C-alpha positions as CSV (number, residue, x, y, z in Angstrom):
1,X,-21.5,-1.5,9.4
2,X,-21.6,-1.8,13.2
3,X,-19.7,-4.9,14.5
4,X,-19.5,-5.7,18.2
5,X,-17.3,-8.9,17.9
6,X,-13.7,-8.5,19.2
7,X,-11.4,-7.3,16.6
8,X,-8.6,-9.2,15.0
9,X,-5.9,-8.3,12.5
10,X,-3.3,-9.6,10.0
11,X,0.4,-9.2,10.4
12,X,2.8,-9.6,7.5
13,X,5.3,-12.4,7.4
14,X,6.6,-11.9,3.9
15,X,5.8,-9.7,1.0
16,X,7.5,-9.5,-2.5
17,X,6.3,-8.2,-5.9
18,X,8.4,-8.3,-9.0
19,X,7.5,-6.9,-12.4
20,X,7.5,-9.1,-15.3
21,X,8.7,-6.3,-17.5
22,X,9.1,-2.6,-17.0
23,X,5.9,-1.8,-15.1
24,X,4.4,-3.8,-12.2
25,X,0.5,-4.1,-12.4
26,X,0.2,-6.0,-9.2
27,X,-0.7,-4.8,-5.8
28,X,-0.8,-6.5,-2.3
29,X,-1.4,-5.1,1.1
30,X,-2.9,-5.5,4.5
31,X,-4.7,-3.1,6.9
32,X,-6.1,-4.2,10.2
33,X,-8.5,-7.0,9.7
34,X,-8.1,-7.1,5.9
35,X,-5.5,-8.4,3.4
36,X,-5.6,-8.2,-0.3
37,X,-4.0,-9.2,-3.6
38,X,-4.6,-7.4,-7.0
39,X,-3.6,-8.4,-10.4
40,X,-4.3,-5.6,-12.9
41,X,-4.9,-6.0,-16.8
42,X,-4.6,-3.1,-19.1
43,X,-7.1,-2.8,-21.9
44,X,-6.1,-3.4,-25.5
45,X,-7.7,-0.3,-27.1
46,X,-4.3,1.2,-27.8
47,X,-4.8,4.4,-25.9
48,X,-4.2,5.3,-22.3
49,X,-7.2,6.4,-20.2
50,X,-5.4,7.4,-16.9
51,X,-2.2,9.2,-15.8
52,X,-0.9,6.0,-14.4
53,X,2.2,4.2,-15.7
54,X,-0.4,1.9,-17.4
55,X,-4.2,1.9,-16.8
56,X,-3.8,-1.4,-15.0
57,X,-1.2,0.1,-12.7
58,X,-3.4,2.9,-12.0
59,X,-6.4,0.6,-11.1
60,X,-4.3,-1.7,-9.0
61,X,-2.9,1.3,-7.0
62,X,-6.3,2.8,-6.7
63,X,-7.8,-0.5,-5.3
64,X,-4.9,-0.7,-2.7
65,X,-5.2,2.9,-1.6
66,X,-8.9,2.5,-1.1
67,X,-8.7,-0.7,0.8
68,X,-6.1,1.0,3.0
69,X,-8.9,3.1,4.4
70,X,-11.7,0.5,4.7
71,X,-13.8,0.6,7.9
72,X,-12.9,-2.2,10.4
73,X,-16.6,-3.1,10.9
74,X,-17.3,-3.9,7.1
75,X,-17.7,-7.5,6.1
76,X,-16.4,-8.7,2.8
77,X,-19.7,-8.1,0.9
78,X,-19.9,-4.5,2.2
79,X,-16.3,-3.9,1.3
80,X,-16.9,-5.0,-2.3
81,X,-20.0,-2.7,-2.7
82,X,-18.1,0.3,-1.1
83,X,-15.1,-0.4,-3.4
84,X,-17.1,-0.7,-6.6
85,X,-18.5,2.8,-6.0
86,X,-15.0,4.1,-5.1
87,X,-13.3,2.8,-8.1
88,X,-16.0,4.1,-10.4
89,X,-15.9,7.5,-9.0
90,X,-12.1,7.7,-9.1
91,X,-12.1,6.5,-12.8
92,X,-14.8,9.1,-13.7
93,X,-12.7,11.8,-12.2
94,X,-9.3,10.6,-13.5
95,X,-9.9,9.0,-16.9
96,X,-9.9,10.5,-20.3
97,X,-13.2,9.2,-21.6
98,X,-13.2,7.7,-25.1
99,X,-15.4,5.4,-27.1
100,X,-13.2,2.5,-25.8
101,X,-13.1,3.3,-22.2
102,X,-16.2,1.3,-21.2
103,X,-15.5,-1.8,-23.2
104,X,-11.6,-2.0,-23.1
105,X,-10.7,-0.1,-20.0
106,X,-8.4,-1.6,-17.3
107,X,-9.6,-4.5,-15.1
108,X,-8.2,-6.4,-12.1
109,X,-8.4,-9.6,-10.3
110,X,-8.9,-9.1,-6.7
111,X,-8.8,-11.4,-3.6
112,X,-9.8,-9.9,-0.3
113,X,-9.5,-11.7,3.2
114,X,-11.0,-10.6,6.4
115,X,-10.4,-12.0,9.9
116,X,-12.6,-11.5,12.9
117,X,-12.7,-13.2,16.3
118,X,-15.7,-15.4,17.3
119,X,-17.2,-15.5,20.8
120,X,-15.7,-18.9,21.3
121,X,-12.2,-17.4,21.1
122,X,-11.6,-18.8,17.6
123,X,-10.8,-16.7,14.4
124,X,-13.1,-16.6,11.4
125,X,-11.4,-16.1,8.1
126,X,-13.6,-14.8,5.3
127,X,-12.6,-14.4,1.6
128,X,-14.1,-12.7,-1.6
129,X,-12.5,-13.5,-5.0
130,X,-12.8,-12.1,-8.5
131,X,-10.5,-13.7,-11.0
132,X,-7.5,-16.0,-10.7
133,X,-5.6,-14.6,-7.8
134,X,-5.2,-17.2,-5.1
135,X,-5.2,-17.8,-1.3
136,X,-3.5,-20.8,0.2
137,X,-5.4,-21.5,3.4
138,X,-4.4,-24.1,6.0
139,X,-7.4,-26.3,7.1
140,X,-8.0,-29.6,9.0
141,X,-7.8,-31.3,5.6
142,X,-4.6,-29.7,4.6
143,X,-3.9,-26.5,2.4
144,X,-7.0,-25.4,0.6
145,X,-6.9,-23.0,-2.5
146,X,-9.4,-20.2,-2.6
147,X,-9.7,-18.6,-6.1
148,X,-12.2,-17.9,-8.9
149,X,-11.9,-20.1,-11.9
150,X,-14.8,-18.7,-14.0
151,X,-12.2,-17.2,-16.5
152,X,-10.5,-20.5,-17.1
153,X,-12.5,-21.4,-20.3
154,X,-11.5,-18.1,-21.8
155,X,-7.8,-18.5,-20.7
156,X,-7.8,-21.9,-22.4
157,X,-9.0,-20.3,-25.7
158,X,-6.2,-17.8,-25.5
159,X,-3.6,-20.5,-25.0
160,X,-5.1,-22.5,-27.9
161,X,-4.4,-19.5,-30.0
162,X,-0.6,-19.6,-29.4
163,X,1.4,-21.0,-32.2
164,X,3.4,-24.3,-31.6
165,X,7.0,-23.6,-30.6
166,X,6.3,-20.4,-28.8
167,X,6.8,-16.7,-29.7
168,X,9.3,-13.9,-29.3
169,X,9.5,-12.2,-25.9
170,X,7.5,-9.0,-25.6
171,X,5.3,-9.8,-28.4
172,X,1.6,-10.8,-28.5
173,X,0.8,-12.8,-31.6
174,X,-2.1,-11.3,-33.6
175,X,-4.3,-14.5,-33.2
176,X,-3.8,-14.2,-29.4
177,X,-4.6,-10.6,-29.3
178,X,-7.8,-11.1,-31.2
179,X,-8.8,-13.9,-28.8
180,X,-8.0,-11.8,-25.7
181,X,-10.2,-9.0,-27.2
182,X,-13.0,-11.5,-27.9
183,X,-12.7,-12.8,-24.2
184,X,-12.9,-9.3,-22.8
185,X,-16.2,-8.8,-24.6
186,X,-17.5,-11.3,-21.9
187,X,-16.0,-9.5,-19.0
188,X,-18.6,-8.8,-16.2
189,X,-21.3,-10.5,-18.4
190,X,-23.7,-13.2,-17.0
191,X,-22.2,-15.9,-19.3
192,X,-18.6,-14.6,-18.9
193,X,-16.3,-14.0,-16.0
194,X,-16.1,-11.3,-13.3
195,X,-13.3,-8.9,-12.3
196,X,-13.0,-5.3,-10.9
197,X,-13.8,-2.9,-13.7
198,X,-14.3,0.9,-13.3
199,X,-17.4,1.1,-15.5
200,X,-19.0,-2.4,-15.6
201,X,-20.6,-3.5,-12.3
202,X,-19.0,-6.4,-10.3
203,X,-19.9,-6.1,-6.6
204,X,-21.9,-9.1,-5.5
205,X,-20.4,-11.4,-8.2
206,X,-17.4,-12.4,-6.0
207,X,-16.9,-16.1,-4.9
208,X,-17.1,-16.2,-1.1
209,X,-15.3,-18.5,1.3
210,X,-15.0,-18.9,5.0
211,X,-13.2,-21.1,7.6
212,X,-11.8,-21.0,11.0
213,X,-8.2,-19.9,11.2
214,X,-5.6,-20.7,13.8
215,X,-3.7,-17.7,15.2
216,X,-0.2,-17.2,13.8
217,X,-0.7,-19.8,11.1
218,X,0.7,-18.6,7.7
219,X,-1.8,-17.8,5.0
220,X,-0.6,-17.0,1.5
221,X,-2.0,-14.5,-1.1
222,X,-0.5,-14.7,-4.6
223,X,-1.1,-13.6,-8.2
224,X,-1.2,-16.0,-11.0
225,X,2.3,-14.9,-12.1
226,X,3.7,-16.3,-8.8
227,X,1.4,-19.3,-9.0
228,X,3.1,-20.4,-12.2
229,X,5.4,-22.5,-9.9
230,X,2.4,-24.7,-9.5
231,X,0.0,-24.0,-12.3
232,X,2.4,-23.7,-15.3
233,X,5.7,-25.3,-14.4
234,X,4.4,-27.9,-12.0
235,X,7.4,-27.5,-9.7
236,X,5.2,-27.5,-6.6
237,X,1.8,-28.5,-5.3
238,X,-0.2,-25.9,-3.4
239,X,0.8,-27.7,-0.1
240,X,4.5,-27.8,-0.9
241,X,4.6,-24.1,-2.1
242,X,2.8,-23.2,1.0
243,X,5.3,-25.1,3.2
244,X,8.2,-23.4,1.7
245,X,6.7,-19.9,2.1
246,X,5.8,-20.7,5.7
247,X,9.4,-21.7,6.2
248,X,10.6,-18.3,5.0
249,X,11.8,-19.3,1.6
250,X,10.0,-16.7,-0.5
251,X,13.2,-15.1,-2.0
252,X,14.4,-18.5,-3.1
253,X,11.0,-19.3,-4.8
254,X,11.1,-16.0,-6.6
255,X,14.5,-16.7,-8.0
256,X,13.4,-20.3,-9.0
257,X,10.4,-18.8,-10.8
258,X,12.5,-16.4,-12.9
259,X,15.0,-19.2,-13.7
260,X,12.2,-21.4,-14.9
261,X,10.8,-18.6,-17.1
262,X,14.3,-17.9,-18.5
263,X,14.9,-21.6,-19.2
264,X,11.9,-21.4,-21.7
265,X,12.5,-18.0,-23.4
266,X,9.9,-18.5,-26.1
267,X,7.3,-20.2,-24.1
268,X,7.5,-23.3,-26.4
269,X,7.7,-25.8,-23.6
270,X,5.4,-24.2,-21.1
271,X,2.8,-22.1,-23.1
272,X,2.0,-18.8,-21.8
273,X,1.4,-15.3,-23.3
274,X,3.9,-13.4,-21.2
275,X,7.4,-15.0,-20.9
276,X,7.8,-13.1,-17.6
277,X,4.6,-12.0,-15.7
278,X,4.4,-9.8,-12.7
279,X,4.8,-12.0,-9.6
280,X,3.4,-11.1,-6.2
281,X,3.0,-12.9,-3.1
282,X,2.0,-11.9,0.5
283,X,2.3,-14.3,3.5
284,X,0.3,-13.2,6.5
285,X,-0.9,-14.5,9.9
286,X,-4.1,-13.8,11.7
287,X,-4.1,-12.8,15.4
288,X,-6.7,-11.5,17.9
289,X,-6.3,-8.1,19.6
290,X,-8.3,-5.8,21.7
């Protein structure tokens, strides 16, 4: 993992994470040249496999803790390889193993960014994504979304299982539950979708991105719960959401998100499984140092 290029780092401009219900299963952080966003999902087997508040909360926290100690010389692919081993070993030590732990254990979407300085004095931004967490990245052609949409066909099946007119808050209709279980049989399978999982391999399956980054230009990382402002409610485009976050209006956006969710309390107008989802956003800027 040796790297002789001048080092660079991220600094935080804004960070917020609000639970959709009692327990927050999201995670976001930055450490030196790396920044990340995590969206955990607890398995539906009915039992708990870890000592965390939920298995997904345990997994998200474990990912964040390990990324907080990543070597500054590692590129994105090396970090994913290293993290897969670390998560697997941590789960093997922590978890109560059951017949369901392999198939229906926790999983997590992960977006990882790395910044490094090039010899020409410009900054290189690299990204690796598993699942529908999002980066909004400024480019010469406007704000570009980095994400992994391989789970979208499965998400559409889940939404199709929702009954017309919505459902009661805090309840998952049985047809939806069955569809989610069916979807998760394809988790980390060649014809399925890819996420972080403690027992099913995933390193090397991430989608990779890179671009040149301007120093001090805001970059956004967000979970799908926050991106509902664009993808569910249609209140913003990627560009207009990025502009408001860059202007320091994150708290107003969080409030607006919750008001939109409360205005549709049974998800009848804007179909979604969770009335209120965990919503996490991290706004960062890259800068050279050293």
